[in-house]
C-alpha positions in Angstrom: 32.3 65.0 35.0 33.9 61.5 35.0 37.1 62.9 33.4 37.4 65.5 36.1 37.0 62.9 38.8 39.6 60.6 37.2 42.0 63.6 36.8 41.4 64.5 40.4 42.0 60.9 41.5 45.2 60.6 39.5 46.6 63.7 41.4 46.3 61.5 44.7 47.8 58.5 43.1 51.5 57.4 43.1 52.7 57.4 39.5 56.0 56.5 38.0 58.4 59.5 37.8 56.8 61.3 40.7 58.9 62.9 43.5 57.9 61.4 46.7 58.9 61.4 50.4 59.5 58.1 52.3 58.6 58.2 56.0 59.3 55.9 59.0 58.8 57.4 62.4 60.4 60.8 62.3 62.8 59.9 59.5 62.1 61.2 56.0 63.8 60.8 52.6 63.0 62.5 49.3 63.5 60.8 46.0 62.1 60.3 42.5 60.0 57.1 42.0 61.6 55.1 39.3 60.7 51.5 38.3 63.3 48.7 39.0 65.5 51.1 41.0 66.7 49.8 44.3 66.0 52.0 47.3 68.0 52.0 50.5 66.2 53.5 53.5 66.9 53.0 57.2 69.2 50.0 56.6 66.5 48.2 54.4 66.5 47.9 50.6 63.3 47.6 48.4 61.7 48.6 45.2 58.9 51.0 44.8 57.3 49.4 41.7 54.4 47.8 43.8 53.5 51.3 45.1 52.5 52.6 41.7 48.7 53.1 41.5 48.2 53.3 45.3 47.2 56.5 47.0 49.6 58.8 48.8 50.0 58.4 52.5 49.6 54.5 52.3 51.7 52.5 54.6 53.5 49.6 52.9 55.1 46.5 54.4 58.5 45.4 53.1 58.5 41.7 52.1 61.4 39.5 51.4 62.9 40.3 48.0 62.3 44.0 48.4 58.6 43.9 47.4 56.0 46.1 49.0 52.4 45.3 50.0 49.9 47.6 51.8 50.1 47.3 55.6 47.1 46.2 57.6 45.2 48.8 59.5 46.3 49.4 63.1 42.9 48.2 64.4 43.6 44.8 62.8 47.1 44.6 64.1 45.9 45.4 67.6 43.2 42.8 67.4 45.7 40.2 66.4 48.1 41.1 69.3 47.8 39.1 72.5 46.6 41.3 75.2 48.4 40.7 78.6 47.5 41.7 82.1 49.4 44.7 83.5 51.0 45.4 86.9 50.3 48.1 89.3 53.8 49.7 89.4 57.4 49.2 88.2 59.1 49.5 91.5 60.2 45.9 91.7 61.5 45.6 88.1 65.2 45.5 87.7 66.6 46.6 84.5 69.6 44.1 84.5 69.4 43.0 80.9 68.3 39.4 81.9 64.5 39.7 81.5 64.6 38.8 77.8 65.0 35.1 77.1 65.6 35.6 73.3 69.2 36.4 72.1 70.2 38.4 69.1 70.9 35.1 67.3 67.4 33.9 68.0 65.9 37.1 66.6 67.9 36.7 63.5 66.8 33.1 63.1 63.1 34.3 63.4 63.8 36.8 60.6 65.1 34.0 58.4 62.0 31.9 59.0 59.9 34.7 57.6 58.4 36.2 60.7 57.2 39.7 60.2 57.8 42.8 62.6 54.5 42.3 64.6 55.2 38.6 64.9 58.7 39.2 66.3 57.4 41.8 68.7 54.9 39.3 70.0 57.7 36.8 70.4 59.7 39.3 72.5 56.6 40.0 74.7 56.1 36.3 75.3 59.7 35.7 76.2 59.9 38.7 78.5 59.8 37.8 82.2 59.0 41.4 83.3 56.4 42.4 80.6 53.3 41.3 82.7 54.5 43.1 85.8 54.9 46.4 84.0 52.2 49.0 84.1 49.9 49.6 81.1 51.8 52.8 80.2 55.2 51.0 80.4 53.9 48.1 78.3 52.8 50.6 75.6 56.1 52.3 75.8 58.0 49.0 75.5 55.8 48.0 72.4 56.4 51.4 70.6 60.1 51.1 71.2 60.2 47.5 69.7 58.1 48.6 66.7 60.5 51.3 65.9 63.2 48.7 65.7 61.6 45.7 64.2 58.5 46.9 62.2 59.4 46.9 58.5 56.9 49.4 57.1 57.4 52.6 55.1 54.9 55.3 54.3 54.9 57.1 50.9 53.9 60.8 51.2 53.4 63.5 48.7 55.9 66.3 49.0 54.8 69.5 50.7 56.8 72.5 52.2 56.0 71.3 55.6 57.1 67.7 55.1 60.4 68.8 53.3 61.1 71.3 56.1 60.8 68.5 58.6 63.2 66.3 56.5 65.8 69.0 56.2 65.5 70.1 59.8 65.7 66.5 61.0 68.8 65.4 58.9 70.7 68.5 57.7 69.5 71.6 59.6 72.6 73.6 58.7 71.6 73.3 55.0 68.5 75.4 55.6 70.0 77.8 58.2 68.0 75.8 60.9 64.7 77.1 59.6 61.8 75.3 61.2 58.5 74.5 59.4 56.5 76.9 61.8 59.0 79.7 61.0 58.6 79.0 57.3 54.8 79.3 57.6 55.0 82.6 59.3 57.4 83.9 56.5 54.8 83.0 53.9 52.0 84.7 55.8 54.0 87.8 56.7 55.0 88.2 53.0 51.5 87.8 51.9 52.3 85.1 49.2 49.4 84.4 47.0 48.6 83.4 43.5 49.0 86.1 40.8 51.6 88.1 42.8 55.2 89.0 41.8 57.7 87.9 44.5 61.4 88.5 44.9 63.3 85.6 46.8 66.9 85.7 48.0 67.7 82.5 50.0 70.5 80.0 50.6 68.3 77.2 52.2 68.9 74.7 49.4 65.8 76.0 47.6 63.3 75.1 50.4 62.1 78.6 50.8 61.9 79.2 47.0 59.8 75.9 46.6 57.5 77.0 49.5 56.8 80.4 47.8 56.1 78.5 44.4 53.8 76.0 46.2 51.8 78.8 47.8 51.4 80.6 44.5 50.0 77.5 42.8 51.8 78.2 39.5 50.2 81.8 38.9 52.2 84.9 39.1 56.1 85.5 38.9 58.8 84.4 41.3 62.3 86.0 40.8 65.1 84.3 42.5 68.0 86.6 43.3 71.1 84.5 43.7 74.8 85.0 44.4 77.5 83.3 42.5 77.4 81.8 39.1 74.2 79.8 39.2 71.0 79.4 41.4 70.7 76.6 43.8 67.3 74.7 43.4 67.9 71.2 45.0 65.0 71.7 47.3 62.7 72.9 44.5 63.2 69.6 42.5 62.0 67.6 45.5 58.6 69.3 45.3 58.0 67.8 41.9 56.3 70.7 40.5 54.6 70.5 37.0 56.1 72.3 34.0 53.7 75.3 34.4 55.2 76.2 37.8 58.7 76.4 36.3 57.4 78.8 33.7 56.8 81.4 36.4 60.2 81.0 37.9 62.9 83.6 36.8 66.4 84.2 38.2 68.6 87.2 38.3 72.2 87.5 39.7 72.5 89.6 42.8 75.8 91.1 41.6 73.9 92.7 38.6 71.6 94.7 40.9 73.7 97.6 40.9 73.8 97.9 37.1 70.1 97.5 36.9 69.4 100.3 39.4 71.9 102.5 37.7 70.4 101.7 34.2 73.6 100.5 32.8 72.6 96.8 32.6 73.1 95.5 29.0 71.3 92.3 28.0 71.7 92.6 24.2 72.7 89.9 21.9 76.3 91.0 22.0 78.0 90.4 25.3 78.7 93.6 27.1 82.0 94.5 28.6 80.6 94.3 32.1 79.6 90.6 31.5 83.2 89.8 30.8 84.4 91.6 34.0 84.0 89.4 37.0 82.3 91.0 40.0 83.7 90.8 43.5 81.6 89.4 46.3 82.9 89.6 49.8 82.4 86.5 51.9 84.0 86.1 55.3 86.6 88.9 54.4 87.7 87.0 51.3 87.2 88.3 47.7 85.8 85.8 45.3 85.4 86.5 41.6 82.0 85.3 40.3 81.1 85.5 36.6 79.4 82.7 34.7 80.5 84.2 31.4 84.2 84.2 32.6 84.3 80.3 32.4 82.8 80.4 28.9 85.4 82.9 27.8 88.3 80.8 29.1 86.9 77.8 27.2 86.5 79.8 24.1 90.0 81.0 24.2 91.2 77.5 24.9 89.2 76.2 21.9 90.9 78.7 19.5 94.1 76.5 19.2 94.7 75.3 15.7 93.0 72.0 15.1 95.1 68.8 14.4 92.6 67.3 11.9 89.2 67.9 10.4 87.3 65.7 13.0 88.8 67.7 15.9 87.9 70.9 14.3 84.3 69.6 13.7 84.0 68.7 17.4 85.3 72.1 18.5 82.8 73.9 16.2 80.0 71.8 17.6 80.9 72.6 21.2 81.2 76.3 20.3 77.7 76.2 18.7 76.3 74.6 21.8 77.9 77.2 23.9 76.6 80.1 21.9 73.1 78.5 22.1 73.5 78.3 25.9 74.7 81.9 26.2 71.8 83.1 24.1 69.3 81.2 26.3 71.0 82.7 29.3 70.8 86.2 28.0 67.1 85.8 27.1 66.5 84.6 30.7 68.3 87.5 32.0 66.5 89.9 29.9 63.1 88.5 30.9 64.0 88.8 34.6 65.4 92.3 34.2 62.1 93.4 32.5 60.2 92.2 35.4 62.4 94.1 37.9 62.7 97.3 36.0 59.1 98.1 36.7 60.0 98.2 40.5 56.6 96.9 41.2 57.1 93.7 43.1 54.5 92.6 45.5 56.7 90.9 48.1 60.2 90.2 49.2 61.5 87.1 51.1 65.1 86.9 52.3 66.5 83.8 54.2 70.2 83.4 53.7 73.4 82.9 55.5 74.7 86.2 54.3 74.5 89.5 56.2 70.9 90.7 55.3 71.3 94.4 55.7 72.9 95.4 52.3 70.7 92.8 50.5 67.5 94.1 52.2 68.3 97.8 51.5 69.1 97.0 47.9 66.2 94.8 47.0 63.6 97.0 48.7 63.9 99.4 45.8 62.2 96.9 43.6 59.0 96.8 45.8 55.9 99.0 45.2 54.7 101.1 48.1 52.5 99.3 50.8 54.1 95.9 50.1 55.3 93.4 52.7 58.8 92.0 53.2 60.2 89.5 55.6 63.8 88.6 56.5 64.8 85.5 58.3 68.1 85.0 60.3 69.3 82.4 62.7 70.8 85.2 64.9 69.1 88.4 66.2 72.1 90.9 65.8 71.9 91.1 61.9 68.2 91.8 62.0 68.7 94.5 64.7 71.0 96.3 62.3 68.4 96.0 59.5 65.7 97.3 62.0 67.8 100.3 62.9 68.5 101.0 59.2 64.9 100.9 58.2 64.0 103.4 61.1 66.6 105.8 60.0 65.6 105.9 56.3 61.8 105.8 57.0 61.3 103.4 54.1 59.0 101.1 56.0 56.3 101.0 58.7 54.9 98.4 61.0 58.5 97.0 61.4 58.5 94.0 63.7 61.4 91.8 65.0 60.2 88.6 66.7 60.9 85.0 67.3 58.7 82.1 68.0 59.2 79.4 70.7 57.6 76.2 69.5 57.1 73.2 72.0 55.5 69.8 71.1 53.2 68.1 73.4 52.5 64.5 73.9 48.7 64.1 74.1 47.6 60.7 75.5 45.0 59.7 78.0 46.5 60.6 81.5 49.8 61.2 79.9 49.6 64.8 78.4 52.8 66.5 79.0 55.6 68.7 76.9 58.1 66.5 75.1 61.5 66.4 76.5 63.4 66.8 73.3 63.0 70.1 71.2 64.8 72.6 69.2 66.3 75.4 71.2 65.1 78.2 69.0 63.5 78.9 65.6 65.5 81.9 64.5 64.3 85.5 64.2 62.0 87.3 61.6 62.0 90.9 60.7 58.9 92.0 58.8 57.5 95.4 57.6 55.6 97.2 54.9 57.2 99.6 52.4 56.1 103.2 52.0 56.8 105.8 49.3 59.4 108.4 50.5 61.0 111.3 48.8 64.0 111.4 51.3 67.1 111.9 49.3 69.8 109.1 49.4 72.9 109.8 51.6 75.7 111.7 49.8 79.3 112.3 50.4 81.4 109.7 52.2 78.2 107.5 52.9 77.2 105.7 49.9 73.8 104.3 49.3 73.2 100.8 50.3 72.3 99.7 46.8 75.7 101.0 45.5 77.8 99.0 47.8 75.9 95.7 47.7 78.2 93.0 49.1 77.4 89.6 50.6 79.0 88.8 53.9 78.3 85.6 55.6 77.0 85.8 59.3 
């Protein structure tokens, strides 16, 4: 029983090598905690060594020399602050920039003397000629503004899909197709992501959606990432810091091999098939790109067939070729394992969130789902999903098809000051969801090819 409690406690403790998220205000930064590594965050540098052993969600104060110490609770800070009387209104206060007696040089001198953020804020309050005349609400607003500027604290959080979605949306929204955390939560719910299921994921959101699916499944089941190009992108998955057993459930399959798999011509044998040596064309913004991970290996192999100049050069080439063969063999084994999962066409869910046009991708990947299984497609724009909606209605391959969007608005909830926040995102994108059904309707013939046979990716 004691061992179980210690293991549970260690999961909530910060350990060396963990992936963590730093937070200050509304700013987030994901990184791996390594000892003696200098961290730069919001124009301040420090080391995270002193955070090891503490619990997640602990706020730390940055000391001179880059050291950290747990910050005092807010109740103690408020008790230490000198309470001033408040005015009745702000009508006689002039914002002329002359109310503060301390200059920038004076504030820098206070910092050099070792004064901390709360002490500097108290000095600013004492040297303000208009602070006492402000209303209680205006005083609180003034203190919060100065805390945001001078308080040198940082909070260390455990990565979750919500925190990482907030981080990406706040700093690089284009990287995740402007996907909001509330929209991501709806996608996981509509796709019925749960432990033990087999889920297909096609995304170009830096791995955020893939990581959210893996987090919801808890390391049980199978996740198959369908990716365009030569290799899958999983930068966001690394930030989650999943244990090794989570990665054992993750498989990947190139989207440009779907046609061969559906036609039964995919070769995953030990010998490289001719199809693998032929690059596949993927249409993006009207341009044709040739993607084949084996093509680069073939070019390197041809280059390495030059006659060696000496025995040492030949030995190095043989070593490189042997490593290359090992990598190719590992790649073929992974491809065969993913193909074996897909060949049953019994997946339990499909999640699509990419910058590519979703209609051909959706029509092609729906064939791998069992009947009565959910799917969800995210797009920043409505028009591509309208085309998908029409196509699904024509084919009759799904029921309960819904196209919707969510308008999220944050509220400030304070005594006598509850109102909607002025700054907010204009929209959260659109979601298309539905449930697959079994159908005996024949595929189109003649000039109209099946969607799976003309699977091309086009950016929105």
